[in-house]
C-alpha positions in Angstrom: 125.7 187.5 -47.6 127.9 189.5 -45.3 129.2 188.3 -41.9 128.6 190.7 -39.1 129.9 191.0 -35.5 127.3 191.7 -32.8 127.5 192.4 -29.1 125.0 191.7 -26.4 125.4 193.5 -23.0 124.2 191.5 -20.0 124.1 192.0 -16.2 127.2 190.4 -14.6 125.7 187.7 -12.3 129.1 186.0 -12.0 127.9 183.0 -14.0 130.1 183.1 -17.2 129.8 179.4 -17.9 126.0 179.6 -17.8 126.0 182.7 -20.0 128.1 181.1 -22.7 126.1 177.9 -22.5 122.6 179.4 -22.6 123.1 182.7 -24.5 122.1 184.8 -26.2 119.3 186.1 -24.0 115.9 187.4 -25.0 115.1 190.9 -23.9 112.0 190.7 -21.7 111.4 194.4 -20.9 107.9 195.6 -21.3 109.0 198.8 -23.1 111.4 197.2 -25.7 112.1 199.7 -28.5 112.0 197.1 -31.3 109.6 194.5 -29.9 110.4 191.1 -28.6 113.6 189.4 -29.5 117.4 189.2 -28.9 119.0 192.6 -28.8 122.5 193.3 -30.0 124.7 196.3 -30.7 125.9 196.2 -34.3 129.7 196.0 -34.8 130.9 198.7 -32.3 131.7 197.3 -28.9 131.9 200.8 -27.5 128.1 201.0 -27.6 127.8 197.7 -25.6 130.1 199.3 -23.0 128.0 202.4 -22.9 124.9 200.3 -22.3 126.7 198.4 -19.5 127.5 201.6 -17.7 124.0 203.0 -18.1 121.8 200.0 -17.7 123.9 197.8 -15.4 125.8 200.4 -13.4 129.2 199.1 -14.6 128.4 195.6 -13.5 128.1 193.9 -16.9 129.3 191.3 -19.4 129.6 191.7 -23.1 129.2 188.7 -25.4 130.1 188.7 -29.0 128.4 186.6 -31.8 128.6 186.4 -35.5 125.6 186.5 -37.9 124.9 186.4 -41.6 123.6 189.8 -42.7 121.7 190.9 -45.8 118.6 192.8 -46.6 116.6 189.7 -47.6 116.7 188.5 -43.9 117.0 191.7 -41.9 114.6 194.6 -42.2 117.3 197.2 -42.3 116.2 200.8 -41.4 119.8 201.9 -41.4 121.3 201.0 -44.7 118.5 199.9 -47.0 116.5 202.7 -48.5 113.9 200.4 -50.0 113.2 199.1 -46.5 113.0 202.7 -45.3 110.5 203.5 -48.1 108.4 200.4 -47.2 108.3 201.4 -43.6 107.2 204.9 -44.6 104.4 203.5 -46.8 103.2 201.3 -43.9 103.4 204.2 -41.5 101.3 206.4 -43.8 98.7 203.7 -44.3 98.4 203.2 -40.5 98.0 207.0 -40.1 95.4 207.2 -42.8 93.4 204.4 -41.2 93.7 206.3 -37.8 95.3 203.2 -36.3 98.3 205.2 -34.9 99.0 208.7 -33.8 102.1 210.7 -32.8 102.3 208.9 -29.5 102.4 205.4 -30.9 105.8 203.7 -30.3 108.0 202.2 -33.0 107.6 198.8 -31.3 103.8 198.9 -31.6 103.9 200.0 -35.2 106.6 197.4 -36.1 104.7 194.6 -34.4 101.6 195.5 -36.4 103.7 195.3 -39.6 105.3 192.0 -38.6 101.9 190.4 -37.8 99.6 191.9 -40.4 101.8 191.9 -43.5 101.8 188.3 -44.9 105.0 188.9 -47.0 107.0 190.0 -43.9 109.5 187.1 -43.7 112.4 188.9 -42.0 114.3 187.4 -39.1 115.5 190.7 -37.6 115.2 194.5 -37.7 118.1 196.9 -37.6 117.8 200.5 -36.5 119.9 203.5 -35.5 118.4 205.1 -32.3 119.3 208.7 -32.9 120.1 210.5 -29.6 120.2 207.1 -27.8 123.5 208.3 -26.2 122.5 211.6 -24.5 124.2 214.8 -25.7 123.5 216.3 -22.3 125.3 213.8 -20.1 129.0 214.6 -20.2 129.8 211.2 -18.6 128.8 209.7 -22.0 131.1 212.0 -24.1 133.6 209.1 -24.4 130.9 207.1 -26.2 130.1 209.8 -28.8 132.2 209.3 -31.9 131.6 212.3 -34.0 133.4 214.6 -36.4 132.0 218.0 -37.3 131.4 218.8 -40.9 132.0 222.5 -40.3 133.4 224.4 -37.3 130.8 226.0 -35.1 127.9 224.2 -36.9 125.7 221.4 -35.3 126.0 218.9 -38.2 128.3 216.0 -37.7 129.3 212.5 -38.8 128.5 209.8 -36.2 131.1 207.2 -37.2 130.3 204.7 -34.5 126.5 205.1 -34.2 124.4 203.1 -31.6 122.9 200.7 -34.1 120.8 197.9 -32.7 119.7 194.7 -34.2 116.8 192.8 -32.8 116.8 189.1 -33.9 113.4 187.6 -33.5 114.4 184.0 -32.9 117.5 182.7 -31.1 119.2 181.3 -34.2 117.9 183.9 -36.6 120.4 185.3 -39.1 122.4 182.1 -38.5 123.6 183.6 -35.1 126.6 181.7 -33.9 129.8 181.7 -31.9 128.3 183.4 -28.8 131.1 184.0 -26.3 132.1 186.5 -23.6 134.6 189.2 -24.6 134.3 191.4 -21.5 135.4 191.3 -18.8 138.7 189.7 -19.7 138.7 187.3 -16.6 135.7 185.5 -18.1 137.3 184.9 -21.4 138.5 181.4 -22.3 142.1 182.3 -23.0 142.5 184.6 -19.9 145.7 184.0 -17.9 146.3 185.4 -14.4 
């Protein structure tokens, strides 16, 4: 099992003690991309900063946590090709049964899989939301970490992609060591 560093971006309500005591926090938006759970940015804190700028208008806190990560506990649609194939099989089945169409969101499809497949015992899902960070907003250029494969060609390597992990239960994946890492004045070892 591999240890992994995760980041959760939260609105700064000037309550750092409460955040560290009660966190992490469940996402309660109606249009969550991955369904209900605790949302984290995988590894790259830059993505957590991007979300803080976009979602919280630069008024945000970033918390870091550790988890145990492997494909037996996380349905990994980023790095596990078997999971990608399993998802594809489920997707094709749902299409054949006319239970979904091209307008059905990932969250609805994934919730169906989680609820209806008895062997689905995963504690989290991991995805790479391609084009999450807009190519057309130049304010976000500092959050795009890309290297072109060939000059004047559109293909590139995204070496700090916006990968998200949604953990279904607060202690899923052995989530632990939740603490504030931004802004610095909220950190335990901050000295004025």
